[in-house]
C-alpha positions in Angstrom: -64.9 -49.5 46.1 -64.2 -45.8 46.2 -67.8 -45.1 45.1 -69.1 -47.2 48.0 -66.9 -45.4 50.5 -67.6 -41.9 49.0 -71.4 -42.5 48.8 -71.5 -43.7 52.4 -69.5 -40.7 53.7 -71.6 -38.3 51.6 -74.8 -39.8 52.9 -73.6 -39.7 56.5 -72.5 -36.0 56.1 -75.8 -35.1 54.5 -77.8 -36.7 57.3 -75.6 -35.0 59.9 -76.1 -31.6 58.2 -79.9 -32.1 58.1 -80.0 -33.0 61.8 -78.1 -29.8 62.7 -79.9 -27.7 60.0 -76.5 -26.4 58.9 -75.1 -27.6 55.6 -71.5 -26.4 55.4 -69.8 -26.2 52.0 -66.1 -25.7 52.3 -64.5 -23.0 50.1 -61.5 -23.4 47.9 -60.0 -20.0 48.7 -62.2 -18.8 51.5 -63.6 -20.3 54.6 -66.8 -21.7 53.1 -70.5 -21.2 53.2 -73.3 -22.4 55.6 -76.7 -23.2 54.3 -79.7 -23.3 56.7 -83.5 -23.8 56.4 -84.9 -24.5 52.9 -81.6 -24.0 51.2 -80.1 -26.8 53.5 -82.9 -29.2 52.4 -82.4 -28.4 48.8 -78.6 -29.0 49.1 -79.4 -32.3 50.9 -81.6 -33.3 48.0 -78.7 -32.5 45.6 -76.4 -34.7 47.8 -78.9 -37.5 47.7 -78.8 -37.2 43.9 -75.1 -37.6 44.0 -75.4 -40.7 46.2 -78.0 -42.2 43.9 -75.6 -41.6 40.9 -72.7 -43.3 42.7 -74.9 -46.2 43.8 -76.2 -46.7 40.3 -72.6 -47.1 39.0 -72.0 -49.7 41.7 -75.2 -51.6 40.8 -74.4 -51.4 37.1 -70.9 -52.9 37.8 -72.5 -56.0 39.5 -75.5 -56.4 37.2 -74.9 -59.1 34.6 -77.7 -57.9 32.2 -76.9 -55.9 29.2 -78.6 -52.6 30.3 -75.7 -50.2 30.8 -77.5 -47.5 28.8 -80.3 -47.4 31.4 -77.8 -47.0 34.3 -75.9 -44.2 32.4 -79.2 -42.4 31.6 -80.2 -42.6 35.3 -76.8 -41.4 36.4 -76.9 -38.5 34.0 -80.4 -37.5 35.1 -79.3 -37.6 38.8 -76.3 -35.4 37.9 -78.4 -32.8 36.1 -81.0 -32.8 38.8 -78.3 -32.6 41.5 -76.6 -29.6 39.9 -79.9 -27.9 39.4 -80.8 -28.4 43.1 -77.4 -27.2 44.2 -77.6 -24.0 42.2 -81.2 -23.4 43.4 -80.2 -24.1 47.0 -77.6 -21.3 46.7 -80.0 -18.9 45.0 -82.9 -19.6 47.4 -80.5 -19.3 50.3 -79.3 -15.9 49.2 -82.8 -14.6 48.5 -84.1 -15.9 51.8 -81.0 -14.8 53.8 -80.2 -18.4 54.8 -76.6 -18.3 53.5 -73.8 -17.1 55.7 -70.2 -16.9 54.4 -67.6 -17.4 57.1 
């Protein structure tokens, strides 16, 4: 149930951030970071990977076939791709000047 709620909220936040062209990442100790432009789209793609990973866990839970390995491989691939996109969003944003720390 938490994956369903979390994936829905993350999807809604990502779509809102794309609509505004301002993807805000809150900071643990600081105020956070705003991504715009290309870096915002890359971070949105990373968020979509996270949503796909959570949804695959939900589908695996309700699928009666014995194919858990395929779902785990898909989830792992989404996680690796998502982390790669998140890191590249930050690097591209810094290089292009699309990151502002508030």
